[in-house]
C-alpha positions, 0 to 999 in steps of 0.5 A: 121623425125630425130631430133638431138640436137648438143651441144645445150645450153640455157642461160639467163642473170639474172641481170648480172649473166649467168643462164644456162637452158641447157648446151651442150646437144646432143641427137638424137630422133627416127624418129618414136615412142613416147618419154616422158621427165620427171624431177622435176619442174623447171628443164627446160623441157618446155624450152627444148621442145621449143628448139626441136620445134624451138619455141625458138632459142638455145644460142649455138649449133644447132637443126637439122631436118634431113639435116635442121639446123632450128637454122640457119633459118631466123625467117620467114623461121623457122616459115614456117618450123614449120607450115609444120612439127611440131604440138604443144599441150599445157597444156593450150589449147590456143583455140581462144574463139570467134571461133568454134571448127571447125574454131580453127582447120581449122586455121593452114590450112588456114594459109598455103593457103588452101581454107576456104571450104577445110579447114573446111572439113579437120577440120571436118574430124579430129574432127570426128577422135577425137570423136567430130563430134557432137561438131564441131560447139561449141565454147570452152566455151561450151566444157568440159576440155577433149573436148577442149584438143581434139580440141587442139589435132585435131588442132595439127594434121590437117596438118599431122605433121611429129613431134608432141610435147606435153607439160603437155597434161594431166596436167589439166584433171581428171584421166579418161579423161587423159587416154582417151587423152593418148590413143588418142595421141598414136593412132595418133602417130601410124596412122601418123608414126610420132614421139611424144615427151611429157613433163609430170609429169604423171607417167602413161603417161610416162610409156605408151611411148616407151622411157623415158628421165629424164631431170637433172639440166643443161639439160642433159637427162638420159634414164630411159626406 
């Protein structure tokens, strides 16, 4: 799936002063492969990722997925589009603490109308793929940080999204666990033949991806690799 940013802008009203985060940004992402977005803290990388993933609306311009202008969709239509096409992985896993790993992973399927029995089967299959077969019935509080991130990855890929977005996916992990998660993300991208876009401060993670873009103040993207 090709993602195209067409003159995208994002700005806020800060006590009567216009605060611009992204200004007239145009860029076309590859249909498959992996992309890192790097840059100094506060430059707006997470904001850009939210715009790309249709979690936030641009103040101007448009975000296209193939022939669909997701910026023009209603809130309901945009939510349904995201659920069918986009998987999200965040630095803080946002797992529901009262539910087991398999229940957390099942949730996107159940929301899409899949039966609980089938959702459970598919969730356990994906948890096995990320090496958590024996931990499927544990709650997040009983899992290590790396295991929680693997659950978050399983939840993101259980619907086989065409676009996978990750915001600092290794930011809270030790070096060894971070490398394991890095390898898992790349393996999943190859398996699904989708596009992976990662916001990261990790030089090692960024350099392992196909394309590296540096986000500059004002939201412009400079190709580093």
